[in-house]
C-alpha positions, -999 to +999 in steps of 0.1 A: -321+203-575-344+207-546-381+198-549-411+195-526-424+159-531-456+141-519-456+106-508-479+085-531-491+063-502-495+086-471-497+119-491-472+135-467-451+162-483-413+163-478-384+181-494-362+162-518-328+171-529-313+147-554-279+163-551-279+156-514-287+119-520-259+117-546-234+132-520-246+107-494-242+078-519-208+090-529-196+092-493-209+058-485-190+043-515-159+061-505-163+046-470-167+012-486-135+016-506-116+026-474-128-004-454-121-027-483-086-014-485-081-019-449-094-054-449-071-061-478-041-048-458-050-070-428-053-101-451-018-093-465-002-092-432+020-119-417-002-147-401+008-136-364-001-101-371-033-111-389-044-131-358-038-100-336-059-078-360-088-104-363-111-083-340-105-053-360-113-071-393-146-085-379-156-048-370-147-037-405-167-065-420-198-054-399-192-017-411-188-029-446-222-046-445-239-016-429-224+008-455-236-016-483-270-016-468-271+021-465-261+026-502-288+002-513-314+021-493-303+054-507-304+043-543-339+029-537-350+063-525-334+081-553-349+058-578-385+061-564-382+099-562-370+100-598-397+079-610-422+102-593-406+132-607-409+118-642-445+109-635-453+145-624-435+158-655-456+136-678-489+145-661-482+182-664-473+178-701-503+157-707-526+184-690-510+212-711-514+194-743-551+186-736-557+222-726-541+235-758-551+211-784-580+192-770-587+155-760-589+142-796-558+156-807-540+144-775-551+109-785-537+111-820-503+125-806-502+099-779-508+070-804-482+084-826-456+085-800-464+049-789-459+038-825-425+057-825-413+041-793-423+007-802-390+003-822-371+010-790-391-015-771-384-041-796-347-035-796-348-038-757-364-073-761-334-083-783-310-081-752-302-116-740-281-129-712-253-152-724-233-172-699-197-179-702-182-200-674-210-190-649-204-153-657-234-133-670-231-103-695-257-084-713-249-089-750-270-077-780-269-101-807-261-084-840-281-109-860-313-100-843-311-063-850 
């Protein structure tokens, strides 16, 4: 889906296509898998052959770091743009409700929605991180539900 976005800081408009970002992220993750596979092949070689390929391995490690950095940046951009889209959707919905039903009815509906969503917020607070042998996993305690 292609949209025209506005930067919240500098107010510059730019085109945004989340499908294009998803494709770039997918390509970068495929490249990471290829690099990881090639590094694993080099590590599995005989020690004499491994020493000959040490230069290639160091280049691959640098490429791997760059690809991981690229994915991190792309995901950050996607997250920020998706948050801005959700914000615009909410503001548009809010404006339409105010125009149709008035400010007072909007406030009543908004407080009703907040009360309904409170249960979801409480259940989110019940998620705890339990550690087992220095490994972290998100686990919901059934006793706290």
